[in-house]
N, C-alpha and C positions, 0 to 999 in steps of 0.2 A: 256331540254331533246332533244334528236335527234328524229325527227318525219318525217315519210313519208306521204305525202298527195297525194292521187290518186283521181283526180277529172277532168272530161272532160269539164265541164262548165267553160269557162275562167273567167266569172264574179265571180262565187262562189270561184273558185280556187284562184284568185287574192285577194279577200276579206279575205279568211281564211289565206292565206299565209302571208299577211301584218299583220294581227292581231297576229298570232303566233310569228312572228319575233319580233314584238313590245313587246311581253310578254317575250322575251329573249330566245326563243327556236330556235334550228337549224333545218331547214326544207328542205328536198329534195322533189321534185314534179314530177308527171307523169300525162299525160292527156289521157292515154289509158290503157287498161288492160294488154297488152303485156309488155309495159315498166314498169308498176306498179309491175307485177309479177317478172320481172327481178330484180328490185331493192329490192323488199320484200325478195326474196330468197338470193340475193347476198350480201346484206348489213345488218348491225345490227342496229335496231331501238328500241327506248323505247316505241313508240306508232306508230300505223299505222291508219290513217284516210282514209277510203275507201268508195268511192261511189259505190252503188250497180250496177247501170246501166252504163256500159262503152263500148266504141267502141273498135275495134281491135279483136273481136271474143272471148275475155275473159272478163267476167263480174266480179263484186266484189265478188259474192259468189264463183265463180270458183277459184279466188285468195285465198280466205279465206279457202276453202276446201283443196286446195293444201298445204297451210302453215300448217294447222292442221294435214294433212296426213303425213307431214314430221316432225311432233312433234315440230313444231315451235310455241311456246306459246306467242309470242309477242302480247300484248293487241291490239285489233282491235276495233275501233269505226266506225260503219257503218253510212254513210250518204245516205239518200234516199228520193225521193218524194213519195215513196210508204209508206202509213201511216196506212194501215189496220192492225188489230191485227195479222192476219195470216202472213203478210209480216214481221212484227217485229219478230214473233215467228220463222219464217224460217231463218232469219238472225242470231238470237241468237243461235238457235239450230245448225246452220252450224259452230258455233264456235266464233261468234262475242261476244265481251264483253259489248258493249253498242250500242244503236241505236238511232240516232237523225234524225227526219224528217224535210224536207225542207218545207217552209222557217224556219229558226231558228235564234235566237239571238246569236251573237258571244260570249257574256258573258256566256251563258249557255254552249255552245260548249267548251269554254276554261275551265270552271269549271269541265266538264265531262272528258276532256283530263287530267287535273291535278289529278283528282280522280283516273283515270286509272293508271297514273304514280305512284301514291302512292301505289295502290293495286298491281302493277307489281313487287314490291319489296318483296312480300311474295308469298307463294305457295298455298294459300287458293283458292278454286274454287269459281266462281261467285255465288252469292246468287240467287237462282231461286224460292224460296218459303219461306213462313213464317207460322208458326203454333203456336197457343197458345190455350191450352185446346182443345175444339172440333171445333175450328175455324181454317180454313186453307186458305191461299192466294197463288195462283200461279202467280208469278210476270211476267212470260212470256206471258201466255194466258189471264191474268187479270181475272181469274176465282176464285170465292169465294165459299166456302162450309162451312156449319156448321152442325155438326152431320151427314155428308155425303150428306146433302141436298144442292143443288146448289142455290146460291143467285145471282140474276142479279143486278148489280150496274152500275150507270152512272160513267164516268171517274172521276169526282170530288169526288163522294162518295167513289170510290175505293181509291183515294189518301188520303182522310180523314181517312178511316178505316186503311189503311196501316200505317199511322203515329201513330194512336192510338195503333195498334198492336206492332209497334216497341218500343213503350213506355208503354207497358202493365204493370199495377201495379203502374204507376206513374201518378201524376196529370199533365194534359196537359192544359196549360192556353190558353185563347182566342188569346192572342198576339202570342204565338207559332204557333197556327193554321193559323192565318192570314199570318204570315211570311213564313211558310213552306208549307202550302197547297194552299194558295191563292196568294202567292208571293207579298203580301201587306206589306209595311214597314211603314204603318200609319193605324190609326183606321178609317175605312170608315163610322163609326157611323150608321151602319145598323145591322140588326139581321141575316145577311147571315149565320153565323156559327150556330146559334140556329136552323134555318130552315133546314140546311143540316144535322145536328145531329139528328133532329126529323125524317127526312126522312130515315136516316140510321137506326135508331132504329126500324122504321116500318118494315124494311126488315131483320135486323140482330137479333132483340130482340123479337118483337111481336109474330112471329110464334112459338116461342120456350118457354119452361117452365121457363127458368131462363134468366134474363137480364144480359148482360155483360157490357153495356155502361151505366155509371152512372154520374150524375151531382154532382159536388163538389161545394157547395154554395159559392159564392163570389171568386171562384178560377178558375173553368173550368170543365174538364171532366176527367174521368179515365175509362180504360177498365180493368175489373177484369174477367179473363177467368174462365170458369167452369173447374172443375177437372174431368178427365176421370175416 
């Protein structure tokens, strides 16, 4: 893919540039907002990797808003040291397609870039929410509601619930959860999953009349949503 990298930190820029080129991508680069905007508007890219905080009087959100205002729908991945929920929400609502906080692992950044590249070939809008039965997840604000009632979850609990919701009606094994929620590719020989599922049930199931998270003996778990 042809990628534009707009990043003012020379260490980060060099690190990302080297990795992207080694992965076979063609990369243009800019170290300030003015040059980044010039390239983003004047050239055609498959992906733009855009730092939020840039010198030159034009920051990443300015560039993003300008592009979207011109109906330029090139997928944009935002890089930022700003990691609060509100910061991520602001970036995504300004038109960003993904948001990666610093520091980051290059392998994750590359996977996200490639995913955006695949998604860029269709016209579907970015997914911002998930709903099954009376349960809803806002993927931008990380807010969870069941039957209209807000449920406060820790980040790992949210990832666990999101995975169960995406596979609603299917048995999810412990191995799948270890790999996709904990990023483990081995069995740590602990009950970490059982502990987190138990905590999740206390918040998502216990206050309500009907449980939706069920244990499947010798297999794993399944989320069976209630019907409205």
